C-alpha positions in Angstrom: -3.8 13.2 9.7 -0.1 12.5 9.6 2.4 11.7 12.3 6.1 12.7 12.5 8.4 9.7 12.7 11.4 10.0 15.1 14.1 8.8 12.7 16.6 8.4 15.5 14.5 5.6 17.1 12.9 4.3 13.8 13.8 0.7 12.9 14.4 2.0 9.3 17.0 4.6 10.4 19.9 2.9 8.5 17.9 2.2 5.4 16.5 5.7 5.3 20.0 7.3 5.7 21.4 5.0 2.9 18.7 5.2 0.2 17.5 8.8 0.8 20.8 10.0 -0.7 20.4 8.2 -4.0 19.7 10.1 -7.2 17.2 7.4 -8.0 15.9 5.8 -4.8 12.9 4.1 -6.4 12.9 0.4 -7.2 10.3 -1.5 -9.0 8.9 -5.0 -9.7 6.2 -6.3 -12.0 3.9 -9.2 -11.0 1.0 -11.1 -12.5 -2.3 -10.8 -10.6 -4.9 -13.5 -11.1 -7.9 -11.4 -12.1 -10.4 -14.2 -13.0 -12.6 -13.8 -9.9 -12.4 -10.0 -9.8 -13.2 -9.6 -13.5 -16.2 -11.9 -13.2 -17.5 -10.2 -10.1 -17.2 -6.7 -11.7 -19.1 -7.8 -14.8 -21.8 -9.5 -12.9 -22.3 -6.4 -10.8 -22.2 -4.1 -13.8 -19.2 -2.3 -12.4 -16.2 -0.7 -14.1 -13.4 -3.2 -13.8 -10.9 -0.3 -13.6 -12.6 1.1 -10.4 -13.1 -2.5 -9.1 -9.4 -3.2 -9.0 -8.4 0.4 -8.2 -10.4 0.3 -5.0 -8.8 -3.0 -4.0 -5.3 -1.8 -4.8 -5.9 1.3 -2.7 -7.3 -0.9 0.1 -4.1 -3.0 0.0 -1.9 0.1 -0.1 -3.6 1.4 3.1 -3.2 -2.0 4.7 0.6 -1.9 4.4 2.0 0.8 6.8 5.1 1.4 4.7 3.0 2.5 1.8 1.7 5.3 4.0 5.1 6.8 4.8 6.2 10.0 3.0 9.3 12.2 3.0 8.5 15.9 3.4 11.3 18.4 4.0 13.7 15.6 4.8 11.4 14.4 7.5 9.3 11.2 7.5 5.6 11.2 8.2 3.1 8.4 8.5 -0.3 9.2 7.1 -3.5 7.7 8.6 -4.9 7.2 5.1 -3.7 7.6 1.6 -5.7 8.4 -1.5 -5.5 7.8 -5.2 -4.1 10.0 -8.0 -4.8 8.0 -11.1 -4.3 8.9 -14.8 -7.7 9.2 -16.6 -7.8 8.8 -20.4 -9.8 11.2 -22.5 -11.7 10.6 -25.7 -9.2 12.8 -27.6 -6.2 10.5 -26.7 -4.8 12.7 -23.9 -5.1 12.1 -20.2 -5.3 14.0 -16.9 -4.3 13.3 -13.4 -7.3 12.8 -11.1 -7.7 12.8 -7.3 -9.9 10.3 -5.6 -10.4 10.1 -1.8 -10.2 6.7 -0.2 -13.4 5.6 1.4 -13.7 2.3 3.2 -17.1 1.8 1.8 -16.7 0.6 -1.8 -20.0 2.1 -3.1 -19.0 5.5 -1.7 -15.6 5.3 -3.3 -17.0 4.4 -6.7 -19.7 7.0 -6.5 -17.1 9.8 -5.9 -14.6 8.2 -8.3 -17.1 8.2 -11.2 -17.7 12.0 -10.6 -13.9 12.6 -10.6 -13.5 10.6 -13.8 -16.2 12.6 -15.5 -14.7 15.9 -14.4 -11.3 14.9 -15.6 -12.5 13.7 -19.0 -14.4 17.0 -19.5 -11.4 19.1 -18.4 -8.3 20.1 -20.4 -6.2 20.5 -17.3 -3.4 18.0 -16.6 -3.3 18.3 -12.8 -6.2 17.9 -10.4 -7.5 20.7 -8.2 -6.4 18.8 -5.1 -2.8 17.6 -4.7 -0.8 16.3 -1.9 1.9 13.8 -0.8 -0.6 11.3 0.7 -1.5 9.6 -2.6 -0.5 6.6 -4.6 0.2 7.5 -8.2 -1.9 5.0 -10.2 -1.9 4.5 -14.0 -3.6 2.0 -16.3 -2.0 0.8 -19.6 -4.8 -1.6 -20.7 -3.4 -1.9 -24.2 -0.1 -3.6 -23.2 0.6 -6.9 -21.5 3.9 -5.6 -20.2 6.5 -7.5 -18.2 8.3 -4.4 -16.9 7.7 -0.7 -16.8 9.6 2.6 -16.1 8.4 6.0 -15.1 9.3 9.5 -16.2 10.8 11.2 -13.2 12.2 14.6 -12.3 15.1 13.8 -9.9 15.1 17.3 -8.6 11.5 16.9 -7.4 11.3 15.3 -3.8 8.8 12.6 -4.6 8.3 9.6 -2.3 4.8 8.4 -3.4 4.6 4.8 -4.6 3.6 4.3 -8.2 1.4 1.4 -9.3 0.5 0.6 -12.9 -1.9 -1.9 -14.3 -1.7 -3.6 -17.7 -3.8 -5.6 -20.2 -5.9 -8.5 -18.9 -5.1 -11.7 -20.9 -6.6 -15.2 -20.8 -4.7 -18.5 -20.7 -6.5 -21.8 -20.1 -9.5 -20.0 -18.5 -7.3 -17.9 -16.1 -7.4 -14.1 -16.5 -4.1 -12.4 -15.6 -3.2 -8.7 -15.3 0.4 -7.3 -15.0 0.9 -4.9 -12.1 4.0 -2.8 -11.7 4.9 -1.4 -8.3 7.6 1.3 -7.8 8.4 2.5 -4.3 11.0 4.7 -2.5 13.6 2.3 -1.0 14.2 4.6 2.0 10.6 3.8 3.0 9.7 0.5 1.4 11.5 -2.8 0.9 10.7 -5.8 -1.3 9.1 -7.4 1.8 6.5 -4.6 2.0 5.8 -4.9 -1.7 5.3 -8.6 -1.1 2.7 -7.7 1.6 0.9 -5.4 -0.8 0.8 -8.0 -3.6 -0.5 -10.7 -1.2 -3.2 -8.4 0.2 -4.2 -7.1 -3.3 -4.5 -10.7 -4.6 -6.6 -11.7 -1.6 -9.0 -8.8 -2.2 -9.2 -9.6 -5.9 -10.1 -13.2 -5.0 -13.0 -12.3 -2.7 
């Protein structure tokens, strides 16, 4: 479900009017997430660390209302839930875009995500069968301990979905750290909201 926002009475009216005219309205930051507890928990449970942190990142994104706003036909909508569209690597070195529904129950999310990963890896198609605006574009770059990241973008395509990328887990003095890049449309999201996402994501990774 999605709900139309009355821009005239919206508290982001001025920010929306200003940033929605930009050729490049996306801004991005890269932060380091303490992954020590999450990595240990995933390995003890025999779970994929990728799906472990992907589920928690999707939880955090759904927690922050501004991450659920989308611009469609120059109108702003708030979605009740948003889902995941991650890149999935294939054995031949290529990748495909997958679509994973958000489920509040972690085991259900992982069950369906594992099937989607298998389907994507066995396919040669780039795009998933299901697409939509109510997704977060996720990607993993586990080979690189990056400190910044940019995305290929078609400025003519009206995209407003946040993009979150995860990097290589590294160890220092017993602490595991993972870089996370967050890009968001500034007409919908500010640094404050990215901060809320990071705070909630870190809290979930520490559980």
